[in-house]
C-alpha positions in Angstrom: -82.8 45.6 2.7 -85.5 43.9 1.0 -86.4 41.2 -1.7 -86.3 42.5 -5.1 -89.8 42.4 -7.0 -88.9 44.0 -10.2 -87.3 42.9 -13.3 -83.8 44.3 -13.9 -83.7 46.2 -10.6 -81.2 48.9 -10.3 -81.1 48.1 -6.6 -79.6 44.7 -6.3 -76.6 44.4 -3.7 -76.5 40.8 -2.9 -78.2 37.7 -2.2 -79.8 36.4 0.8 -77.8 33.4 1.6 -77.5 30.5 4.2 -73.7 30.6 4.2 -72.4 33.5 2.4 -68.3 34.3 2.5 -68.9 38.3 2.9 -71.8 39.4 4.6 -73.3 42.9 4.5 -75.4 43.2 7.5 -75.6 42.1 11.2 -77.4 38.8 11.6 -79.6 40.2 14.5 -80.9 42.9 11.7 -82.3 40.3 9.5 -81.2 37.4 7.2 -77.4 37.3 6.2 -77.0 39.2 2.8 -73.9 37.8 0.6 -71.9 40.3 -1.2 -69.6 38.4 -2.8 -68.5 34.7 -3.7 -70.5 31.7 -5.0 -74.1 31.7 -3.8 -77.2 29.8 -4.6 -79.9 32.1 -6.2 -83.5 30.6 -6.3 -85.2 31.1 -9.8 -88.7 31.5 -11.3 -90.1 28.6 -13.0 -89.0 28.5 -16.8 -88.8 26.0 -19.4 -85.2 27.2 -20.3 -82.6 25.8 -18.2 -79.8 28.3 -17.4 -76.3 27.4 -18.6 -72.9 28.1 -17.0 -71.7 31.8 -17.9 -75.3 33.2 -18.1 -76.0 36.1 -16.3 -78.9 36.3 -13.8 -81.0 39.4 -13.0 -83.9 39.9 -10.6 -87.6 39.1 -11.6 -91.0 40.4 -10.9 -91.5 37.5 -8.5 -90.2 38.6 -5.0 -86.9 37.1 -4.1 -86.4 35.2 -7.3 -83.8 35.5 -10.0 -84.1 35.0 -13.8 -81.9 34.5 -17.0 -80.9 38.1 -18.2 -82.1 38.0 -21.9 -81.6 41.9 -22.3 -79.5 44.7 -21.4 -79.5 45.7 -17.8 -78.5 45.1 -14.2 -77.5 41.7 -13.3 -76.6 40.2 -9.7 -73.9 37.6 -11.1 -73.3 34.8 -13.6 -74.0 31.0 -13.3 -71.1 28.9 -12.5 -72.8 25.6 -13.0 -75.7 24.4 -15.2 -79.2 24.6 -13.8 -80.5 20.8 -13.8 -84.0 20.0 -15.0 -86.4 20.0 -12.3 -84.6 22.5 -9.9 -85.4 25.9 -9.7 -82.1 27.4 -8.3 -78.4 28.0 -9.9 -75.0 28.4 -8.4 -73.9 31.8 -9.2 -70.8 34.1 -8.8 -72.0 37.1 -7.1 -70.8 39.9 -9.3 -73.4 42.9 -9.3 -73.0 44.8 -12.5 -74.8 45.2 -16.0 -75.3 42.9 -18.8 -74.7 43.9 -22.3 -76.2 42.2 -25.2 -73.5 40.2 -27.3 -74.2 42.5 -30.4 -72.4 45.3 -28.3 -69.4 43.3 -28.1 -68.7 43.6 -31.7 -67.0 46.8 -32.9 -67.8 47.8 -36.5 -65.2 47.7 -39.0 -65.2 50.6 -41.5 -65.6 49.4 -45.3 -62.8 50.9 -47.6 -64.0 52.9 -50.5 -62.6 52.2 -53.9 
């Protein structure tokens, strides 16, 4: 396993963590990779603070996450608000895909008279 260094990587499986609840690999073979539960994710520096419920994806900075602002793979979503001056956030580790909010809306047909 290696740290992501591409935005919206399709190969994200977990987060390197100090105390993961579910571990993917043997500690003898590298740092523990958390697969599930709540973990801390280091973030790229940004003026925009991540809010609870927002999705996190990989960035082009090796091993750092960022706010998912477009559709694509994500590693999970924030369970707490990011605090000013801190470049990490606690997430619920849940690899998947983020879909823009406009995809949540189902078009309603207009009746013709």
